[in-house]
C-alpha positions in Angstrom: 13.9 17.2 -2.3 11.6 20.0 -1.0 8.9 18.6 -3.3 9.7 15.0 -2.0 9.3 16.1 1.6 5.9 17.7 1.0 4.7 14.6 -0.9 6.3 11.9 1.2 7.1 13.4 4.7 7.7 10.1 6.5 10.3 8.9 3.9 12.0 12.1 3.1 15.0 11.5 5.4 15.7 8.2 3.6 15.3 9.7 0.2 17.7 12.5 1.1 20.3 9.9 2.2 19.9 7.9 -1.0 20.3 11.1 -3.2 23.6 11.8 -1.3 24.9 8.3 -2.0 23.9 8.6 -5.7 25.7 12.0 -6.0 28.7 10.8 -4.1 29.1 8.2 -6.9 28.0 10.1 -10.0 27.9 13.8 -9.0 31.2 14.7 -10.9 29.4 13.9 -14.3 26.8 15.4 -16.4 23.5 13.5 -15.7 22.9 12.8 -19.4 26.2 10.8 -19.7 25.1 8.2 -17.2 24.4 4.9 -18.9 21.8 2.2 -18.1 24.6 -0.3 -17.4 26.0 2.0 -14.8 22.7 2.2 -13.0 22.6 -1.6 -13.0 26.0 -1.8 -11.7 25.2 0.7 -8.9 22.1 -1.3 -7.9 24.2 -4.5 -8.0 26.8 -2.9 -5.7 24.1 -2.0 -3.2 22.9 -5.6 -3.2 26.3 -7.4 -3.0 29.0 -5.1 -1.7 26.8 -3.1 0.7 24.7 -6.2 1.7 21.5 -4.3 1.5 18.2 -6.3 1.4 16.5 -6.5 -2.0 13.4 -5.0 -0.5 15.3 -1.9 0.7 17.2 -1.5 -2.6 13.9 -1.7 -4.5 12.5 1.1 -2.3 15.7 3.2 -2.9 15.5 2.9 -6.6 11.8 3.7 -6.8 12.4 6.8 -4.5 15.2 8.0 -6.6 13.1 7.4 -9.9 10.3 9.5 -8.4 12.6 12.3 -7.5 14.3 12.4 -11.0 11.0 12.1 -12.8 9.9 15.2 -11.0 13.1 17.0 -12.0 12.5 16.1 -15.7 8.8 17.1 -15.5 9.8 20.5 -14.2 12.6 20.7 -16.8 15.2 21.1 -14.1 16.9 17.9 -15.4 17.2 16.8 -19.0 17.3 13.0 -18.2 16.3 10.5 -15.7 19.3 8.0 -15.5 17.2 5.5 -13.6 14.2 5.4 -15.9 15.0 2.0 -17.4 16.3 0.5 -14.1 14.2 -2.3 -12.7 13.8 -2.0 -9.0 14.6 -5.4 -7.3 11.8 -6.9 -5.2 12.1 -9.2 -2.2 12.1 -12.9 -2.7 10.7 -13.8 0.7 7.3 -15.4 0.7 5.5 -14.0 3.7 2.1 -15.3 5.0 -0.7 -12.8 5.1 -1.3 -11.6 8.6 -4.8 -10.4 9.8 -6.5 -9.2 12.9 -9.1 -11.3 14.6 -12.1 -9.8 16.5 -10.2 -9.5 19.8 -7.4 -7.6 18.2 -9.8 -5.2 16.4 -11.5 -4.4 19.8 -8.1 -3.6 21.3 -7.5 -1.2 18.4 -10.8 0.6 18.8 -10.2 0.9 22.6 -6.6 2.3 22.1 -7.9 5.4 20.6 -11.8 5.9 20.6 -11.4 9.2 18.5 -10.0 7.2 15.6 -12.1 3.9 16.1 -14.5 4.8 13.4 -11.9 5.3 10.8 -10.2 1.9 11.4 -13.6 0.2 11.6 -14.6 1.7 8.3 -11.3 0.7 6.5 -11.5 -2.9 7.9 -15.1 -3.3 6.6 -14.5 -1.7 3.2 -10.9 -2.9 2.4 -9.9 0.5 1.3 -6.2 1.2 0.4 -4.9 4.3 2.1 -4.5 6.1 -1.2 -8.2 5.4 -2.0 -9.2 6.9 1.4 -7.6 10.3 1.2 -10.1 12.9 0.1 -12.9 10.4 -0.2 -16.1 12.2 0.5 -19.5 11.0 1.5 -20.9 11.8 -1.9 -19.2 8.6 -2.9 -21.9 6.7 -1.1 -25.1 6.0 -3.0 -27.7 4.1 -1.0 -25.7 1.4 0.9 -22.8 1.2 -1.7 -19.4 2.9 -1.6 -18.1 3.7 -5.1 -14.4 3.9 -5.2 -13.4 5.8 -8.4 -10.0 5.9 -10.1 -9.7 9.7 -10.4 -6.5 10.6 -12.2 -4.0 12.7 -10.4 -1.5 15.2 -11.8 0.7 12.3 -13.1 -2.3 10.6 -14.8 -2.3 7.9 -12.3 -5.7 6.8 -10.7 -6.6 6.7 -7.0 -7.2 2.9 -7.3 -4.1 0.7 -7.8 -5.8 -1.2 -10.7 -7.0 1.9 -12.4 -10.5 0.7 -12.4 -13.5 1.8 -10.1 -15.4 -0.6 -8.0 -18.3 -0.6 -5.6 -18.3 -2.0 -2.1 -21.6 -2.6 -0.2 -21.6 -1.0 3.2 -22.5 -3.5 6.1 -24.0 -2.2 9.3 -20.5 -1.7 10.8 -19.3 0.4 7.9 -22.6 2.5 7.9 -22.2 3.0 11.7 -18.6 4.2 11.2 -19.4 6.5 8.2 -22.1 8.4 10.3 -19.3 9.2 12.7 -16.6 10.2 10.2 -16.2 13.9 8.8 -16.6 14.8 5.1 -14.2 14.3 3.5 -13.3 11.2 5.6 -9.6 12.2 5.8 -8.0 15.3 4.8 -4.3 14.7 5.7 -1.5 13.1 3.8 -1.6 9.2 3.4 1.6 8.8 5.3 0.1 10.6 8.3 -2.7 8.1 8.3 -0.1 5.3 8.4 1.6 7.0 11.3 -1.8 7.3 13.1 -2.4 3.6 12.7 1.1 2.7 13.8 0.6 4.7 17.0 -2.8 3.3 17.8 -1.7 -0.3 17.0 1.4 0.0 19.3 -0.7 1.4 22.1 -3.2 -1.6 21.6 -0.4 -4.0 21.6 -1.4 -5.7 18.4 1.4 -4.5 16.0 1.2 -4.5 12.2 0.6 -1.8 9.7 -2.3 0.0 8.1 -2.5 -2.4 5.2 -3.3 -5.3 7.6 -6.8 -3.8 7.8 -7.2 -4.5 4.1 -5.9 -8.0 4.6 -8.4 -8.5 7.5 -11.2 -7.4 5.1 -10.2 -9.9 2.5 -9.2 -12.8 4.7 -12.2 -12.9 7.0 -14.6 -13.0 3.8 -12.5 -16.1 2.5 -12.6 -17.8 5.9 -16.5 -17.2 5.9 -16.7 -19.0 2.5 -17.0 -16.1 0.2 -15.7 -17.2 -3.3 -12.3 -15.9 -4.2 -13.6 -14.3 -7.4 -16.0 -12.2 -5.3 -13.3 -11.2 -2.9 -11.2 -10.1 -5.9 -14.0 -7.8 -7.2 -14.6 -6.3 -3.7 -10.9 -5.7 -3.0 -10.2 -4.3 -6.4 -7.3 -6.8 -7.3 -6.5 -6.2 -11.0 -5.4 -9.9 -11.2 -7.2 -12.9 -9.8 -3.8 -14.5 -9.1 -3.2 -11.9 -6.5 -6.4 -12.9 -4.5 -5.6 -16.5 -4.9 -1.9 -16.2 -3.9 -2.7 -14.4 -0.6 -6.0 -16.0 0.5 -6.7 -19.3 -1.2 -5.3 -21.3 1.8 -7.9 -19.7 4.0 -11.0 -21.2 2.3 -13.2 -23.5 4.5 -12.5 -26.5 2.1 -8.8 -25.5 1.6 -5.9 -27.4 3.0 -7.7 -29.4 5.7 -10.4 -30.5 3.2 -7.9 -31.5 0.7 -5.8 -33.8 2.9 -9.0 -35.2 4.5 -9.9 -36.8 1.2 -6.8 -39.1 1.4 -7.8 -42.7 2.2 -4.7 -44.8 1.6 
């Protein structure tokens, strides 16, 4: 849990509570005697008996998996009982939310010291994990190369595991000149906390990831083809881009029903 606190400071308290729950149920047994069906039963009880939302149980399972994997890697544990457990995901279908120009101006004014950072993210579509440690040497000419550098677990910086290039428009170039090198040198959870604080002060709400949605959505609204948005955003699957943004195309819903003549 000390490792987890260092890696994920903002969710450490939740993870600690979840480990306590797990130990309360299984702590009297050797860890390598815990069977996959018992893990499924534990997950089911959290969903049905404890009435915990699927999204929350999914996060619990993933946090426990991360902690146990670290224990196995360090050879402090012989076995990860949750390795084969599928974390449940929410079934809600939620519309993508984005910021308009007025909301972005409020965000910039809420904390001018961080305005360049939020502007840069909104004009490049960077995920927070891609931002951390990113240096100005990743910019060649007017293009930002986002590379998938493997970390200690063999996972890349980009979610898809593939590198991509994002052209820097005049707003992104303006912001880049005002940012340090590397652009951010703190933990990614800290960046999320910064944004939450500034967004609350600006009265616009939302999370850091909404800047990425803003990047994608406004391009689609302006008529950029979905395939191009997929490439610039670094979505591994075209279906992801289509699911979130297809309804925003200029000839989308309105154009479709306008063709009806009966």
